[in-house]
FIPA-254205 format. One record per atom (N, C-alpha, C): residue in one letter; x, y, z. Coordinates in steps of 0.1 Angstrom, whole numbers, padded with zeros to 4 digits, always signed. Each point is the difference from the previous one (the first is absolute). Layout:
N
aXYZ;...
END
This chain:
378
x+0008-0012+0000;x-0008+0012+0000;x+0009+0012+0000;x-0003+0009-0009;x+0007+0013+0000;x-0009+0011+0003;x+0004+0008+0010;x-0009+0011+0005;x+0006+0013-0006;x-0009+0009-0002;x+0005+0014-0004;x+0004+0007+0012;x+0013+0004+0000;x+0005+0008+0012;x+0000+0015-0004;x-0010+0007+0005;x-0001+0014-0003;x+0007+0008+0010;x+0006+0012-0004;x+0006+0009+0009;x-0010+0005+0010;x+0003+0001+0012;x-0009+0005+0011;x+0001+0015-0001;x-0007+0006-0010;x+0001+0014-0002;x-0006+0008+0012;x-0008-0007+0007;x-0006+0008+0012;x+0009-0001+0012;x+0010-0008-0001;x+0010-0001+0012;x-0007-0005+0012;x-0009-0010-0001;x-0008-0005+0011;x+0003-0014+0003;x-0002-0004+0013;x+0000-0013+0004;x-0015-0005+0000;x-0003-0011+0006;x-0013-0005+0001;x-0009+0010+0008;x-0012+0002-0006;x-0009+0010+0006;x-0009-0007+0010;x-0004+0006+0010;x-0010-0006+0010;x-0014+0003-0003;x-0003+0012-0007;x-0013+0003-0003;x-0007+0007+0012;x+0007+0001+0011;x-0006+0006+0012;x+0001+0015+0001;x+0009+0006-0008;x+0002+0014+0000;x-0011+0007-0009;x-0006+0010+0005;x-0010+0007-0008;x+0001+0015+0003;x-0002+0007-0011;x-0001+0015+0001;x-0014+0003+0004;x-0002+0013+0002;x-0014+0005+0003;x-0008-0003-0012;x-0012-0006+0003;x-0009-0004-0011;x-0009+0011-0005;x-0003-0001-0013;x-0009+0010-0006;x-0012-0008-0006;x-0011+0001+0006;x-0012-0007-0005;x-0010+0009-0007;x+0003+0013-0001;x-0009+0009-0007;x+0004+0002-0014;x-0009-0002-0010;x+0004+0001-0014;x+0003+0015-0004;x+0009+0002-0009;x+0002+0013-0006;x-0013+0004-0007;x-0006-0009-0007;x-0013+0003-0007;x-0007-0014-0003;x-0013+0001-0003;x-0008-0011-0002;x-0009+0003-0013;x-0002-0010-0008;x-0008+0001-0012;x-0010-0011+0000;x-0013+0003-0003;x-0010-0010-0002;x+0001-0005-0015;x+0005-0012-0002;x+0002-0005-0013;x-0013-0002-0008;x-0011-0003+0007;x-0013-0002-0007;x-0006+0013-0004;x-0001+0010+0009;x-0007+0012-0002;x+0009+0010-0008;x+0013+0001+0003;x+0009+0010-0006;x+0004-0004-0014;x+0002-0014-0003;x+0006-0004-0012;x-0008-0010-0008;x-0011-0005+0005;x-0008-0009-0007;x+0005-0015+0000;x+0009-0003+0008;x+0004-0014+0001;x-0011-0009+0006;x+0000-0013-0004;x-0008-0009+0007;x+0006-0004+0013;x-0007-0008+0008;x+0005-0004+0013;x+0013-0009-0002;x+0009+0003+0009;x+0013-0008+0000;x-0002-0013+0008;x-0011-0001+0008;x-0002-0012+0007;x-0011-0009-0007;x-0002+0003-0013;x-0009-0008-0008;x+0003-0015+0000;x-0009-0008-0001;x+0002-0015+0000;x+0007-0003-0013;x+0011-0008+0001;x+0008-0004-0012;x-0007-0012-0006;x-0009+0002-0009;x-0007-0011-0007;x+0006-0003-0014;x+0008+0009-0005;x+0007-0002-0013;x+0014+0006+0001;x+0009-0004-0009;x+0014+0005+0001;x+0001+0015+0000;x-0008+0007-0009;x+0002+0014-0001;x-0003+0008+0012;x-0008-0006+0009;x-0004+0007+0012;x+0011+0002+0010;x+0011-0008-0002;x+0012+0001+0009;x+0010+0009-0005;x-0002+0006-0011;x+0010+0009-0006;x-0002+0014+0005;x+0006+0003+0012;x-0002+0013+0006;x+0011+0002+0011;x+0002+0012+0004;x+0010+0003+0010;x+0006+0014-0001;x+0011+0002+0006;x+0007+0013+0000;x+0015-0001+0000;x+0007+0010-0004;x+0014+0000+0000;x+0005+0015+0000;x+0011+0002+0007;x+0007+0013-0001;x+0008+0000-0013;x-0002+0010-0009;x+0008+0001-0012;x+0013+0007+0003;x+0000+0009+0010;x+0012+0007+0005;x-0003+0005+0014;x+0009+0008+0006;x-0002+0005+0013;x-0013+0009+0001;x-0003+0006-0011;x-0011+0010+0000;x-0013-0004-0007;x+0000-0013-0006;x-0012-0004-0007;x-0004-0014+0004;x-0013-0002+0002;x-0006-0013+0002;x-0011-0003-0010;x+0000-0012-0004;x-0010-0004-0011;x-0009-0011+0006;x-0013+0001-0003;x-0010-0009+0003;x-0006-0006-0013;x-0001-0013-0001;x-0005-0006-0012;x-0010-0011+0002;x-0009-0002-0009;x-0011-0010+0001;x-0005-0003-0014;x-0001-0013-0003;x-0007-0004-0012;x-0015-0001+0002;x-0008+0006-0009;x-0014-0001+0001;x-0006-0004-0013;x-0013-0003+0001;x-0007-0004-0012;x-0010+0011-0004;x-0001+0002-0013;x-0009+0011-0005;x-0014-0004+0003;x-0008+0011+0003;x-0014-0003+0003;x-0008-0006-0012;x+0003+0004-0012;x-0006-0005-0011;x+0010-0010-0007;x-0005-0012-0002;x+0008-0010-0006;x+0003+0003-0015;x+0013-0002-0003;x+0004+0002-0014;x-0001-0013-0008;x-0005+0000-0012;x-0001-0012-0008;x+0014-0007-0001;x+0000-0012+0003;x+0013-0007-0001;x+0006+0000-0014;x+0013+0002-0001;x+0007+0001-0012;x+0014-0005+0002;x+0008+0001-0010;x+0014-0004+0001;x+0007+0007+0012;x+0008-0007+0007;x+0008+0006+0011;x+0012+0007-0005;x+0003+0012+0006;x+0012+0006-0004;x+0011-0003+0010;x+0012+0006-0002;x+0011-0004+0009;x-0002+0003+0015;x-0009+0009+0003;x-0003+0003+0014;x-0007-0012+0006;x-0005-0010-0008;x-0006-0012+0005;x-0015+0001+0001;x-0006+0012-0003;x-0014+0002+0001;x-0007+0003-0013;x-0013-0001+0000;x-0008+0004-0012;x-0008+0013+0003;x+0003+0007+0011;x-0006+0012+0002;x-0010+0001+0012;x-0001-0011+0007;x-0009-0001+0012;x+0006+0004+0013;x+0013+0001+0001;x+0007+0003+0012;x+0009+0012-0002;x+0003+0007+0011;x+0009+0011-0001;x+0008+0001+0013;x+0012+0005-0001;x+0008+0003+0012;x-0001+0014+0004;x-0005+0003+0012;x-0001+0014+0005;x+0012+0003+0009;x+0007+0010-0004;x+0013+0004+0008;x-0001+0014+0004;x+0001+0003+0013;x+0000+0013+0006;x+0014+0003+0006;x+0006+0011-0005;x+0013+0004+0006;x-0002+0012+0008;x+0004-0001+0013;x-0003+0011+0010;x+0013+0005+0006;x+0000+0012+0004;x+0012+0005+0007;x-0001-0006+0014;x+0011-0006+0004;x+0000-0007+0013;x+0001+0009+0012;x+0003+0013-0003;x+0002+0009+0011;x-0014+0006+0005;x-0009+0003-0010;x-0013+0006+0003;x-0012-0007-0006;x+0003-0010-0009;x-0011-0007-0006;x-0007+0006-0012;x+0005+0011-0005;x-0006+0006-0012;x+0003-0009-0012;x-0010+0000-0010;x+0001-0009-0012;x+0010+0006-0009;x+0010-0008-0005;x+0009+0003-0010;x-0004-0004-0014;x-0006-0012-0001;x-0004-0005-0013;x-0009-0012+0003;x-0008-0003-0011;x-0009-0012+0000;x+0001-0006-0014;x+0002-0013+0000;x+0001-0008-0012;x-0011-0011+0000;x-0006-0002-0011;x-0009-0012-0002;x+0005-0007-0013;x+0004-0012+0002;x+0006-0007-0011;x-0007-0013-0002;x-0001-0005-0013;x-0006-0013-0003;x+0008-0011+0007;x-0007-0009+0006;x+0006-0011+0008;x-0007-0013-0003;x+0003-0010+0007;x-0005-0013-0002;x-0005-0006+0014;x-0005-0012-0001;x-0005-0007+0012;x+0011-0008+0007;x+0013+0001-0005;x+0010-0008+0007;x+0009+0010+0008;x+0013+0002-0005;x+0010+0007+0008;x+0001+0015-0005;x-0003+0009+0009;x+0002+0014-0003;x+0004+0007+0013;x+0009+0010-0002;x+0004+0008+0012;x+0012+0009-0003;x+0006+0005+0010;x+0011+0010-0002;x+0012-0005+0007;x+0012+0004-0005;x+0013-0003+0006;x+0009+0012+0000;x+0003+0007+0011;x+0010+0011+0000;x+0013-0005-0004;x+0008+0008-0007;x+0014-0003-0004;x+0009+0009+0008;x+0004+0012-0006;x+0009+0009+0007;x-0003+0014-0005;x+0004+0010+0008;x-0002+0014-0003;x-0014+0004-0004;x-0010-0006+0006;x-0014+0003-0002;x-0006-0007-0012;x+0008-0007-0008;x-0005-0008-0011;x-0007-0012+0005;x-0009-0006-0009;x-0008-0012+0004;x-0004-0007-0012;x-0003-0013+0002;x-0005-0009-0011;x-0014-0003+0003;x-0009+0001-0010;x-0014-0005+0001;x-0001-0013-0008;x-0004-0010+0007;x-0002-0013-0007;x-0015-0002-0002;x-0004-0003-0012;x-0014-0003-0004;x+0001-0012-0009;x-0003-0012+0005;x+0000-0012-0008;x+0014-0003-0004;x+0003-0001-0013;x+0013-0003-0006;x+0009+0012-0001;x-0006+0012+0002;x+0008+0012-0003;x+0006+0006+0013;x+0013+0004-0001;x+0006+0009+0009;x+0002+0013-0006;x-0005+0011+0007;x+0002+0013-0005;x+0007+0008+0010;x+0011+0007-0004;x+0009+0007+0009;x-0004+0015-0001;x-0003+0006+0012;x-0004+0014+0001;x+0011+0008+0007;x+0003+0012-0004;x+0010+0008+0006;x-0007+0008+0012;x+0008+0007+0008;x-0005+0007+0011;x-0009+0012-0005;x+0002+0004-0012;x-0009+0010-0006;x-0013-0007-0006;x-0002-0013+0002;x-0011-0007-0004;x-0002-0002-0015;x+0012+0000-0007;x+0000-0003-0014;x+0004-0015-0002;x-0007-0006-0009;x+0003-0014-0003;x+0013+0000-0009;x+0011-0006+0005;x+0012+0001-0007;x+0005-0013-0007;x-0006-0011+0004;x+0004-0013-0005;x-0011-0011+0002;x+0000-0010-0008;x-0009-0011+0001;x+0007-0013-0002;x-0006-0011+0005;x+0006-0013-0002;x-0011-0010+0002;x+0000-0010-0009;x-0011-0010+0000;x+0006-0013+0005;x-0008-0007+0008;x+0003-0013+0006;x-0010-0010-0005;x+0003-0006-0012;x-0010-0009-0006;x-0001-0013+0006;x-0012-0006+0000;x-0002-0014+0004;x-0003-0008-0012;x+0005-0012+0000;x-0002-0009-0012;x-0014-0006+0001;x-0007-0001-0011;x-0013-0006-0001;x+0000-0015+0004;x-0010-0004+0007;x-0001-0014+0004;x+0008-0004+0012;x+0008+0009+0006;x+0008-0003+0012;x-0006+0007+0012;x-0001-0007+0011;x-0005+0006+0013;x+0012+0006+0007;x+0002+0013-0004;x+0012+0007+0005;x-0004+0013+0006;x+0009+0006+0007;x-0002+0013+0006;x+0013+0008+0001;x+0000+0013-0002;x+0011+0008+0002;x+0000+0006+0014;x+0010-0001+0007;x+0002+0007+0013;x+0010+0011-0002;x-0002+0012+0005;x+0009+0011-0002;x+0003+0007+0014;x+0012+0004+0002;x+0004+0008+0011;x+0012+0009-0004;x+0000+0011+0007;x+0012+0009-0002;x+0010-0003+0012;x+0013-0001-0004;x+0010-0003+0010;x+0000+0012+0010;x+0004-0003+0012;x+0000+0010+0011;x+0008+0012-0003;x+0010-0001-0009;x+0008+0011-0004;x-0008+0010-0009;x-0011-0005-0006;x-0008+0008-0009;x+0006+0000-0014;x+0011-0007-0003;x+0006+0001-0013;x-0003-0012-0009;x-0005-0010+0005;x-0003-0013-0008;x-0014-0004+0002;x-0006-0005-0011;x-0013-0007+0000;x+0003-0015-0002;x-0006-0008+0008;x+0001-0015-0002;x-0014-0005-0004;x+0000-0007-0011;x-0013-0005-0005;x+0002-0015-0001;x-0008-0008+0006;x+0001-0015+0000;x-0013-0006-0006;x+0002-0007-0011;x-0011-0008-0006;x+0001-0014+0005;x-0010-0004+0007;x+0000-0014+0006;x-0014-0006-0003;x-0001-0014+0002;x-0013-0006+0000;x-0009+0006+0010;x-0013+0001-0003;x-0010+0006+0009;x+0000-0008+0013;x+0002-0013+0000;x+0001-0007+0012;x+0014-0006+0002;x+0007+0004+0010;x+0014-0004+0003;x+0000-0014+0005;x-0001-0009-0009;x+0000-0015+0003;x+0008-0007-0010;x+0010-0007+0005;x+0009-0007-0010;x-0007-0012-0006;x-0012-0004+0005;x-0007-0011-0006;x-0007+0004-0013;x-0002+0014-0001;x-0006+0005-0012;x+0011+0004-0010;x+0001-0008-0010;x+0010+0003-0010;x-0004+0011-0010;x+0008+0010-0001;x-0003+0011-0009;x+0013+0007-0004;x-0002+0012-0005;x+0012+0008-0004;x+0008+0003+0012;x+0014+0000-0001;x+0008+0003+0012;x-0001+0015+0004;x+0004+0003+0012;x+0000+0013+0005;x+0009+0009-0009;x-0004+0012-0002;x+0007+0009-0009;x+0001+0014+0007;x+0012+0006+0000;x+0003+0012+0007;x+0005+0011-0009;x-0006+0012+0002;x+0005+0011-0008;x+0005+0011+0010;x+0011+0006-0002;x+0005+0011+0009;x+0000+0013-0009;x-0007+0010+0005;x-0002+0012-0007;x+0007+0012+0007;x+0004+0010-0008;x+0005+0012+0006;x-0012+0008+0004;x-0001+0004+0013;x-0012+0007+0005;x+0000+0014-0005;x+0011+0006-0005;x+0000+0013-0006;x-0005+0001-0014;x+0001-0011-0007;x-0003+0000-0015;x-0010-0011-0004;x-0001-0010+0009;x-0008-0012-0003;x+0007-0008-0012;x+0013+0002-0002;x+0007-0008-0010;x+0004-0013+0006;x+0000-0010-0008;x+0004-0014+0005;x+0015+0000+0002;x+0004-0004+0013;x+0014-0002+0003;x+0005-0014-0001;x-0009-0009+0004;x+0004-0014+0000;x-0013-0009+0000;x+0001-0012-0005;x-0011-0009+0000;x+0006-0015+0000;x-0007-0008+0008;x+0005-0014+0001;x-0011-0009+0006;x+0002-0013-0002;x-0008-0010+0007;x+0009-0006+0011;x-0004+0002+0013;x+0009-0006+0010;x+0001-0015+0000;x+0010-0005+0006;x+0002-0014+0001;x-0011-0007+0008;x-0004+0007+0011;x-0010-0006+0008;x-0013+0008-0001;x-0012-0006+0001;x-0012+0008+0000;x+0000+0011+0010;x-0005+0011-0003;x+0000+0012+0009;x-0010-0001+0011;x-0011-0008-0002;x-0010-0001+0010;x-0007+0013+0002;x-0005+0002+0013;x-0007+0012+0003;x+0010+0012+0002;x-0001+0010-0008;x+0008+0012+0000;x-0003+0007+0014;x+0010+0002+0008;x-0002+0007+0013;x+0004+0014+0000;x+0012+0004-0002;x+0005+0014+0000;x+0013+0001-0007;x+0004+0013-0002;x+0013+0003-0006;x+0008+0010+0008;x+0013-0004+0003;x+0008+0010+0006;x+0007+0009-0010;x+0013+0004+0003;x+0007+0008-0009;x+0006-0009-0012;x+0004-0012+0003;x+0006-0008-0010;x-0005-0015+0000;x-0010-0003+0008;x-0004-0014+0001;x-0016-0001+0000;x-0004-0011-0004;x-0015-0003+0000;x-0002-0012+0010;x-0010+0002+0008;x-0004-0010+0010;x-0012-0008-0005;x+0001-0013+0000;x-0011-0008-0005;x-0002-0012+0009;x-0013-0004+0001;x-0004-0012+0007;x-0001-0011-0010;x+0010-0008-0001;x+0000-0011-0010;x-0010-0011+0004;x-0006-0006-0011;x-0011-0009+0003;x+0004-0015+0002;x+0012-0003+0004;x+0004-0014+0002;x-0004-0005+0014;x-0011-0008+0000;x-0004-0006+0013;x-0002+0011+0011;x+0008-0001+0011;x-0001+0009+0010;x+0005+0014-0005;x-0004+0010+0008;x+0003+0014-0005;x+0015+0002+0001;x+0006+0003-0012;x+0014+0002-0001;x+0002+0014-0006;x+0008+0008+0006;x+0003+0013-0005;x+0013+0001-0008;x-0001+0008-0010;x+0012+0001-0009;x+0003+0015-0003;x+0012+0003-0002;x+0005+0013-0004;x+0005-0002-0015;x-0004+0010-0008;x+0004+0000-0014;x+0005+0014-0004;x+0012+0001-0006;x+0005+0013-0004;x-0006+0004-0013;x+0003+0011-0006;x-0006+0005-0012;x+0006-0006-0012;x+0009-0011+0002;x+0005-0007-0012;x-0005-0015+0001;x-0008-0003+0010;x-0006-0013+0001;x+0008-0010+0008;x+0010+0005+0008;x+0007-0009+0009;x-0007-0002+0013;x-0001-0013+0004;x-0009-0003+0012;x+0009-0003+0012;x-0006+0003+0012;x+0006-0004+0013;x-0012-0004+0009;x-0001-0012+0004;x-0010-0004+0009;x+0004+0002+0014;x-0009+0002+0009;x+0004+0002+0014;x-0011-0007+0009;x+0005-0004+0012;x-0008-0007+0010;x-0002+0010+0011;x-0012+0005+0003;x-0002+0010+0011;x+0004-0006+0014;x-0001-0013+0001;x+0002-0007+0013;x+0015+0001+0004;x+0009+0004-0010;x+0014+0001+0004;x+0003+0012+0008;x-0009+0009+0001;x+0003+0012+0008;x-0008-0001+0013;x+0007+0001+0011;x-0006-0001+0014;x-0010+0012+0002;x+0002+0010-0008;x-0009+0012+0002;x-0014-0002-0006;x-0002-0010-0008;x-0012-0002-0007;x-0008-0012+0005;x+0002-0004+0012;x-0007-0012+0005;x-0013+0005+0007;x-0009+0005-0008;x-0014+0003+0005;x-0009-0004-0011;x-0013-0001+0003;x-0010-0005-0009;x-0006+0010-0009;x-0008-0005-0010;x-0008+0009-0008;x+0008+0011-0007;x+0009-0004-0009;x+0010+0009-0005;x-0002+0004-0014;x+0002+0013-0003;x+0000+0005-0013;x+0015+0005-0003;x+0003+0000-0012;x+0014+0005-0004;x-0002+0011-0010;x+0009+0010+0000;x-0001+0011-0009;x+0014+0007-0001;x+0004+0002-0012;x+0012+0008-0003;x-0002+0015+0001;x+0009+0007+0006;x-0001+0014+0001;x+0012+0007-0007;x+0001+0013+0002;x+0012+0007-0006;x+0013-0005+0006;x+0010+0000-0008;x+0013-0005+0003;x+0000-0015+0001;x-0011-0007-0005;x-0001-0014+0001;x-0001-0005+0014;x-0004+0008+0009;x-0003-0005+0014;x-0012-0009-0001;x-0001-0010+0009;x-0011-0010+0000;x-0008+0003+0012;x-0013+0003-0002;x-0010+0001+0011;x-0007-0013+0002;x-0001-0005+0012;x-0007-0012+0003;x-0009+0004+0012;x-0013-0003-0002;x-0010+0004+0010;x-0011-0010+0000;x-0007+0000+0012;x-0011-0010+0002;x-0005+0001+0015;x-0001-0012+0006;x-0005+0000+0013;x+0010+0005+0011;x-0004+0012+0005;x+0008+0005+0012;x+0013+0007-0004;x+0005+0000-0012;x+0012+0006-0003;x+0001+0006-0014;x+0009+0010-0002;x+0004+0005-0013;x+0015+0002+0001;x+0007-0006-0009;x+0015+0001+0000;x+0004+0005-0014;x+0010+0009-0001;x+0006+0004-0012;x+0015-0004+0000;x+0004-0008-0009;x+0013-0006+0000;x+0009+0006-0011;x+0013+0002+0003;x+0009+0003-0011;x+0008-0013-0003;x+0000-0010+0009;x+0006-0013-0003;x-0006-0009+0011;x+0001-0014-0001;x-0007-0009+0008;x+0000+0003+0015;x+0011+0004+0005;x+0001+0002+0015;x+0001+0015+0004;x-0003+0009-0009;x+0001+0014+0003;x-0013+0008-0003;x-0006+0004+0011;x-0013+0007-0002;x+0003+0015+0002;x-0005+0008-0009;x+0002+0015+0001;x-0012+0006+0007;x-0011-0008+0001;x-0013+0005+0005;x-0008-0012+0005;x-0006+0002+0012;x-0008-0011+0005;x-0012+0005+0009;x-0012-0005-0002;x-0011+0003+0008;x-0005-0013+0006;x-0003+0000+0013;x-0006-0012+0006;x-0013+0004+0007;x-0011-0006-0003;x-0013+0003+0006;x-0007-0013+0002;x+0002-0007+0011;x-0006-0013+0002;x-0015+0001-0002;x-0006-0011-0006;x-0014-0002-0001;x-0006+0010-0011;x+0009+0007-0008;x-0005+0008-0011;x+0005-0006-0013;x-0006+0005-0011;x+0004-0006-0013;x+0004+0012-0009;x+0012+0000-0005;x+0005+0009-0009;x-0005-0005-0014;x-0008+0008-0007;x-0007-0005-0011;x+0004+0005-0014;x+0004+0013-0001;x+0004+0005-0013;x+0009+0013+0003;x+0008+0003-0010;x+0010+0010+0000;x-0002+0010-0011;x+0004+0012+0002;x+0003+0010-0010;x+0013+0007+0003;x+0009+0001-0010;x+0013+0005+0004;x+0005+0010-0011;x+0009+0008+0005;x+0009+0008-0009;x+0014-0001+0006;x+0010+0006-0007;x+0013-0001+0005;x+0002+0008+0013;x+0000-0007+0011;x+0002+0006+0013;x-0013+0001+0009;x-0012-0003-0006;x-0012+0000+0008;x-0008-0013-0003;x-0008-0003+0010;x-0008-0012+0000;x-0014+0002+0006;x-0010-0004-0006;x-0014-0001+0006;x-0004-0014+0001;x-0007-0004+0011;x-0004-0014+0002;x-0014+0000+0006;x-0008-0010-0005;x-0013-0003+0006;x+0002-0011+0010;x-0006+0003+0012;x+0001-0010+0011;x-0014-0003+0005;x-0004-0013+0001;x-0013-0003+0004;x+0000-0011+0011;x-0011-0001+0007;x+0000-0010+0011;x-0001-0014-0005;x-0004-0002-0012;x+0000-0014-0006;x+0002+0001-0015;x+0004-0010-0007;x+0001+0001-0014;x-0013-0002-0007;x-0001+0005-0013;x-0012-0002-0007;x-0001-0015-0004;x-0012-0005-0003;x-0002-0014-0003;x-0012-0001-0010;x-0001-0011-0006;x-0011-0003-0009;x-0011-0008+0007;x-0012+0003-0002;x-0011-0007+0006;x-0012+0000-0009;x-0004-0012-0005;x-0011-0001-0010;x+0002+0009-0012;x+0013+0000-0004;x+0003+0007-0013;x+0002+0015+0002;x-0001+0005+0012;x+0002+0014+0003;x+0012+0003+0009;x+0006+0011-0002;x+0011+0004+0008;x-0005+0006+0013;x+0004-0005+0011;x-0004+0005+0013;x+0012+0007+0006;x-0002+0013+0003;x+0011+0008+0006;x-0004+0005+0014;x+0010+0004+0008;x-0004+0007+0013;x-0006+0013-0004;x-0008+0005+0009;x-0007+0013-0002;x+0009+0012-0001;x+0011+0000+0009;x+0009+0011+0000;x+0014-0005+0000;x+0009+0009-0004;x+0014-0003+0000;x+0008+0013+0003;x+0012-0002+0004;x+0009+0012+0002;x+0009+0001-0012;x+0002+0013-0005;x+0009+0003-0010;x+0011+0009+0006;x+0012-0005-0001;x+0011+0008+0006;x+0011+0003-0010;x+0006+0011+0001;x+0011+0004-0009;x+0013+0002+0008;x+0011-0004-0005;x+0013+0000+0006;x+0011+0006-0008;x+0009+0007+0006;x+0012+0005-0006;x+0011-0010+0003;x+0004-0007-0011;x+0010-0011+0002;x+0014+0005+0005;x+0003+0012-0003;x+0013+0005+0004;x+0001+0003+0015;x-0011+0007+0005;x+0000+0003+0014;x-0006-0010+0009;x-0006-0011-0007;x-0007-0010+0007;x-0012+0005+0008;x-0006+0011-0004;x-0011+0006+0007;x-0013-0002-0007;x-0010-0001+0008;x-0014+0000-0005;x-0005+0014-0003;x-0005+0003-0012;x-0004+0013-0003;x-0015+0002+0002;x-0008-0010-0004;x-0014+0001+0000;x-0006-0013+0004;x-0011+0000+0008;x-0008-0012+0003;x-0014+0004+0001;x-0008-0007-0008;x-0014+0003-0001;x-0009-0013-0001;x-0011+0000+0007;x-0009-0012-0001;x-0010+0003-0010;x-0003-0009-0009;x-0009+0003-0011;x-0008-0013-0002;x-0012+0002-0007;x-0008-0011-0005;x+0007-0008-0011;x-0001-0013+0000;x+0007-0007-0011;x-0009-0001-0013;x-0012+0006+0001;x-0008-0001-0012;x+0005+0010-0011;x+0004-0005-0011;x+0005+0009-0011;x+0012+0007+0004;x+0009-0007+0007;x+0013+0006+0006;x+0011-0001-0010;x+0006+0011-0004;x+0012+0001-0009;x+0009+0010+0006;x+0013-0002+0000;x+0009+0010+0005;x+0013+0001-0008;x+0007+0011+0001;x+0013+0002-0007;x+0008+0010+0009;x+0013+0000-0003;x+0009+0009+0008;x+0008+0008-0010;x+0003+0012+0002;x+0007+0009-0009;x+0015-0001+0002;x+0008+0006-0009;x+0014+0001+0002;x+0004+0008+0012;x-0009+0008+0005;x+0003+0008+0012;x-0006-0006+0013;x-0007-0011-0001;x-0005-0006+0012;x-0015+0003+0003;x-0006+0008-0009;x-0015+0002+0001;x-0007-0013-0002;x-0012-0001+0006;x-0008-0012-0001;x-0013+0003-0006;x-0004-0006-0011;x-0013+0001-0006;x-0008-0012+0002;x-0013+0002+0004;x-0008-0011+0004;x-0014+0002-0007;x-0005-0011-0006;x-0014+0000-0004;x-0007-0010+0009;x-0011+0005+0007;x-0008-0009+0008;x-0014+0007+0001;x-0010-0009+0000;x-0014+0005+0001;x-0003+0011-0010;x+0005-0001-0012;x-0003+0010-0010;x+0007+0013+0001;x+0009+0001+0009;x+0008+0013+0002;x+0015-0002-0003;x+0006+0010-0006;x+0014+0000-0002;x+0006+0010+0011;x+0009-0004+0008;x+0007+0009+0009;x+0015-0001-0002;x+0006+0011+0002;x+0015+0001+0000;x+0004+0005+0013;x+0009-0008+0007;x+0005+0004+0013;x+0015+0002-0002;x+0005+0011+0007;x+0014+0004-0001;x+0008-0007+0009;x+0010-0007-0005;x+0010-0007+0008;x+0009+0011+0007;x+0004-0002+0012;x+0008+0010+0007;x+0013+0003-0007;x+0006-0010-0007;x+0012+0002-0006;x-0001+0010-0012;x-0012+0002-0005;x-0002+0009-0011;x-0003+0014+0004;x-0001+0003+0013;x-0003+0013+0004;x+0011+0010-0001;
END
């Protein structure tokens, strides 16, 4: 097993998670997404794929974007699908707001499809809008400057997964079987590496091993849950070279209910029941939170800041429906100072959150968008 040994740019040893700054629970501003912008409910029941295509992201320190795929009130007569994946019945609504006071900067409504649509920030305020097979790159001045198509072959049950590397410079696109099962023989996994500034193809390859479920992208590596029997995690670089690793080899990771995620500088975040650990190598933690009887469920990160959702129990399936705890804690941390910036209890219904490059926390819950200022950004 080869681990990525990143420089400890923060100059930190293991974090205890016990240090916290003064907390700020009052939002800088609040917007009603239904009344102010005409969005549908973010806690709507997910009965079809397109209903899950929604969320928020900081495009820069001063801009936050909210997006949601919706269906037109009047059905369009079915016709040939274009590269966006749709025939005109769906659209992607995108609102770009000033994160300091909430005023509207721009609104976009783009043709979309019932599969994968959303936005991905890159760098310097630029961002990519994905609608179906199309990636469209927008500048900070909201001009479309480049496009790229991710075609699917007819007759194959495949899907494209796309993420921007944590550096913001690279787009990773992986075409894999719709169901990550080695028993289903089909086309091999195929990877394309794009320049996030131009959407020009930098590299393309079929890796030696199936990529499985695409998890996350660091600065130079891709993390994947490979589908061989028990859950096996693999690292793949942007040239297709693989390194498998066994989480049990680290004494720091011996806790249950674990998720894995690559962060900036290829740090590895491992979180689950009672703990969250960020590693630079197997036995070196640069940050650690321990909260017994709690569940660390999801993360949002930028270089130097982290937001995490913490609940009293994990979500589960019951009779085909997702059962979640009623409330959760969303906390933001400065990884350099090891301090907690913001802590707020929110409803889990329609909950989405993101953290800015300056440590501000954006949260959607109960139909409202709130931005809370992290102390480090004051």
